[in-house]
Every structure is written in structure tokens, then in C-alpha cells.
C-alpha positions, 0 to 999 in steps of 0.5 A: 137186446133181452130176450123179451125185446127179441121176441117182440121185434121178431113178432113185429117183423112176422106181423108186418112181412109174414101174416096175411088174413083173408081166404087162403088155400094152405098146403094140407088143402084146407082153407084158412082165415090166416096164411103165414109165410115165415120165409119173408122174415127169416130170408131178412137179415134182421128176421134171420138174425132175430130168428138165431137169437131167439131160437138158440136162446130157445133150443139152448135151455131146452138142451140143458133143461133135458141133459141132451147132446145134441149134434145138428138142427134142420129141418124139411126144405125150404120153410126150414132152412133159413131158421136151421142156418140162423139158429146154427149161426148163432149157436156157433158163438158157444162151445159146442155149436150145432151143425146144420142140414136140410132133408129133400122132400125126395131123394136126389136123383143123381150123385149119391142120391141123398135125401138128408144134405148138409152136416147130419151123420147117422145116429146123430141127436138132433131138433128138428125144425119147421117154419108154420105147423098146421097138420104137422104133415111136413114135420113128420115126414122129415121125421120119417126120413131122418129116423129112417136115417138112425136119427134120434130126434130131441124136439122139434123147434117151430117158429109158428104153431098154427093151433090146429092140430099139428103140434098134437100130431107131432107130439103123438109121435114122441116128439115134444114141441117147443114153437117160439110163437102159437096163432093167439100169441102172434095175433093176441 
């Protein structure tokens, strides 16, 4: 299956399962005529497979273009988790697969009190993931935690950019953003 076919199939699935119109209050507190719940698509086995394929091809191309050595992929739980895992699993077919991690909203209250779980080492060069960006707030919060742990963030991979300033806020922080879809490409 070509990337164009994968992109088209994933777009159709996102529109069917994840995109709703009406009046909604977003996590940022803003109201919007568009609600996008990517988890429904990312947790669908077909959706996860399509996200893994398109996401890994996109990440791999950016790694090669920039000449990067990236060790891991992940982001703020829960939105980033299925996307990171799908991309990580697909990357296992290549010679240098990406490890997968997740960032908790708060440090764990027991055990080692970790806020980053999974396969992450201090100093790793990573790709940070988010399902949907509006203001960029959750991506930036995850970036704060990761950078405090010594991570070097190569770039952000986002499933859908709502085109409401989030990409610009993240890039103002020095983190390039690559989105698989934007509001305009998803709803064209």
C-alpha cells in the first residue's frame, strides 16, 4: 500500500470515527465548532496500523533528512500513547527501531515516583508525540518534563493540527512540528 493510499484510508477513518462538528468546550477551555477525538481511531486496530505505517514513514524521512540519531518516541498520556506505540511497533521492522515511552501528567505517587515511564533514558534524542494540538499546551508540558530529564527533542509528530496556534507555540520553543493532518487537510 502506498503512502497516499495509507493517508487516504486514515483520513477516512478519522472522519468516520474521530471528527465531530457542533459546539464543544476543548481541554484548553476554548469553545470550538470542531471536536477531534483521535483516541477512537488510534485504538482501532486498523487505525493503529495505518497510523503506525504513515507515522513511521514520516518520522523516518525526517530523521534521515536531518541526519538524526533518535532513540525513542512518546508523549503525554493518554493521547500520545497509542500513536507512539503504533509508530514504535512499525519501526521494529527496520534496523534501528524506536523505543516507546509515556509521560504521566503528574509524577507517580509511589514506587520510584517517575513521571516518564517505559523505554526512556536521560539524554535520549526523542520524537515527542501528540494526537491533536490546539494551543500546544500538553505538548509543551510534556516537553518540560522530558527536557528536565535530559531529553533532546528532535521534533514533534502530531496526528492533527487544529490550526489554532499550537504549532506556532511549539515551534517558538524551538521544536519543529510535523503534522500528519491539519484541520484544512482533514476537512477539505
